[in-house]
C-alpha positions in Angstrom: 106.0 65.7 79.9 108.3 68.4 77.3 111.5 70.2 77.3 111.8 72.2 79.7 113.3 76.4 78.8 115.2 77.6 81.5 115.1 81.0 81.4 117.1 81.4 84.9 120.3 80.7 86.4 121.1 79.9 90.1 122.2 83.1 91.5 119.6 85.4 89.4 117.7 88.0 90.9 114.2 87.5 90.5 111.4 88.4 91.3 106.9 86.7 91.3 103.7 86.4 91.9 101.9 83.2 92.3 98.1 83.2 91.9 95.9 84.3 94.7 93.3 81.7 94.1 95.2 79.3 95.2 96.1 79.5 98.4 99.9 79.8 100.1 101.7 80.8 102.7 104.4 82.7 104.2 108.2 80.9 103.9 112.0 81.2 103.5 112.0 79.1 100.4 109.3 78.6 97.7 108.8 76.7 94.2 107.2 78.4 91.4 107.3 78.2 87.6 108.9 80.1 85.3 106.8 81.5 83.1 105.7 83.4 86.1 108.9 85.0 87.3 110.8 88.0 85.5 114.6 89.6 86.5 114.4 92.3 89.3 114.0 95.6 88.3 118.0 97.4 88.8 116.5 100.4 90.2 114.4 99.1 93.1 116.1 96.9 96.1 114.5 93.6 96.7 112.0 95.2 99.4 110.8 97.3 96.7 110.9 94.5 94.4 108.8 92.4 96.9 106.3 94.9 97.4 105.5 95.3 92.8 104.2 91.4 91.4 101.1 91.1 93.3 99.3 94.3 93.7 100.6 95.5 90.4 99.8 92.4 88.5 96.4 92.8 90.2 96.1 96.6 88.6 98.1 96.1 85.8 95.3 93.4 84.8 92.2 94.7 86.0 92.8 98.2 84.3 94.6 96.7 80.6 93.0 93.4 80.4 89.7 93.8 82.0 89.0 97.6 81.2 91.0 97.4 77.7 92.4 100.8 79.3 93.0 103.3 76.2 94.7 106.9 75.6 91.7 109.7 76.8 90.2 107.1 78.8 88.5 109.0 82.4 89.0 106.4 85.3 88.2 106.2 88.4 90.0 104.1 91.2 88.1 103.9 93.8 90.5 103.0 97.1 93.4 104.6 95.5 96.2 105.2 98.5 96.4 101.5 99.1 99.1 98.9 97.5 96.4 98.1 94.4 95.2 101.5 94.4 99.1 103.3 94.3 100.4 101.3 91.3 96.3 101.7 89.5 96.7 105.4 89.7 100.0 105.2 88.5 99.5 102.5 85.5 96.4 104.6 84.3 98.6 107.7 83.7 100.9 105.6 81.9 98.2 104.9 79.5 98.0 108.8 79.5 94.2 108.9 81.3 92.8 111.1 83.3 92.4 109.6 86.5 90.5 110.5 89.5 91.7 109.1 93.0 89.1 108.5 96.2 90.4 108.3 98.8 90.8 109.6 102.5 91.5 113.6 102.7 94.4 113.1 105.1 95.4 110.7 101.7 94.9 113.4 99.0 98.2 114.9 98.7 99.7 111.6 98.7 97.8 110.6 95.4 97.8 114.0 93.9 101.6 112.7 94.2 101.4 109.0 92.6 99.3 111.2 89.8 96.0 111.9 89.7 94.5 114.6 88.6 91.4 114.8 90.3 91.2 113.7 94.2 88.1 113.1 95.5 87.9 112.7 99.7 85.1 109.7 100.3 84.6 111.1 104.2 83.1 114.3 102.4 81.8 113.2 98.8 80.4 110.1 97.9 81.6 109.3 94.0 78.0 107.9 92.9 76.8 111.1 93.1 79.1 113.0 91.2 78.1 113.7 87.8 81.3 113.2 86.5 82.0 110.2 84.0 83.5 107.6 83.4 85.4 104.9 80.8 86.1 102.7 83.8 85.5 102.7 87.4 88.1 100.0 89.3 86.9 99.2 92.7 89.7 98.4 94.2 87.8 97.8 98.2 85.2 96.7 96.9 82.4 98.8 98.8 80.3 100.1 96.4 78.6 97.4 93.4 78.4 97.8 89.9 74.7 98.9 90.3 75.9 101.6 92.4 78.1 102.7 90.2 76.6 102.6 86.6 75.2 106.1 86.7 78.5 107.3 86.6 79.8 105.0 83.5 80.1 106.1 80.3 77.6 104.0 77.7 79.7 101.3 77.0 81.9 102.2 80.9 83.3 99.2 82.9 82.8 98.7 86.6 85.7 96.3 87.7 86.2 94.9 91.3 88.9 93.1 92.8 85.9 91.1 95.1 85.0 87.9 93.8 82.1 87.4 95.7 79.4 85.1 93.7 77.4 87.7 93.0 80.2 89.9 91.8 80.5 87.1 88.5 77.0 87.0 88.3 76.7 90.5 87.2 79.9 89.3 85.1 78.2 86.9 83.4 74.7 88.9 82.8 76.5 92.2 82.1 78.2 90.0 79.2 75.6 89.2 77.0 73.7 92.2 76.6 74.8 95.6 75.0 76.1 98.6 76.8 77.7 98.9 80.7 80.0 95.8 82.4 81.1 94.4 85.5 84.0 92.8 86.0 86.0 91.0 88.5 90.1 90.7 88.8 91.6 87.6 89.4 95.3 88.4 89.5 97.5 86.1 87.5 100.2 84.9 87.3 103.0 85.6 84.4 106.3 86.7 83.6 105.3 88.8 81.0 103.3 90.7 82.8 105.7 91.2 84.8 108.7 92.4 82.4 105.8 95.5 81.4 105.8 96.3 85.1 109.2 96.3 85.1 110.1 98.6 81.8 106.8 101.2 83.8 109.6 101.2 86.5 112.5 101.7 84.3 111.6 105.0 82.8 109.8 105.7 86.7 107.0 106.1 85.2 105.6 103.4 88.0 107.3 103.0 91.8 106.2 100.7 94.2 105.2 102.6 97.6 106.0 100.8 101.0 104.4 101.4 103.8 106.5 99.5 106.5 108.6 96.4 106.7 108.0 93.3 108.8 110.1 90.7 109.8 108.6 87.0 109.4 108.0 86.4 112.9 105.6 89.5 112.8 103.4 88.2 110.3 100.9 88.5 112.4 101.1 91.9 113.4 101.5 92.7 109.8 98.2 91.5 109.1 96.2 93.1 111.8 97.8 96.2 110.6 96.2 95.5 106.1 93.0 94.0 107.8 92.6 97.8 109.2 91.8 98.5 105.6 94.2 102.1 106.3 97.0 101.2 104.7 99.2 104.1 102.8 101.5 101.4 100.2 102.3 98.2 100.6 103.7 96.3 103.8 106.5 94.2 103.4 108.0 90.8 105.0 110.8 90.6 105.2 113.0 87.2 106.0 115.5 87.2 109.0 119.0 86.2 108.4 
């Protein structure tokens, strides 16, 4: 028990992300800690803002916290046209890095418009067989392993996956205690300060959410069916009916 510091007042427009390992559901209302929230970017509509927290924080925390991204790094995003991937491309460019995006050929132009310096069509080329070396490989879709990507990493490069499988945590543990290339698993954490960092990037137009389609709350099942097909460009947004 302690003294609470209230940052928000009734009527404030905020957005937030809840930790993705605590479970959850869809609802018209929710309760969350103040530290998980941040004022909504003024430049965004409510629908656009809803597309930011989970995907945006996953991309930011993967690249900044797990990858220790720096200016001039060479970064590959596997799954560059999806919800997390589209944020990752833009965030990596905001750090002034050289970005390679992996996606299907039909989405190549979209990924280039996000800022990617190079695009690899996975239907035509296996990036793990490429000669290029990267400081960070962010495997958003999780269809490649650390071992498959080792030859594409710089001597101290980092492979990051979104998939919390036991083998990925094991690889992370093993590579953490030996010199050289690292394997990491990003587990997104709710954090209002990180949302503020994303808001700042949005306000200076270095990052923008991309909405593929919106669904009413009553059509959540249909939205999941589309998402699970794995070919959504950008984010799906659920809208609460008035």
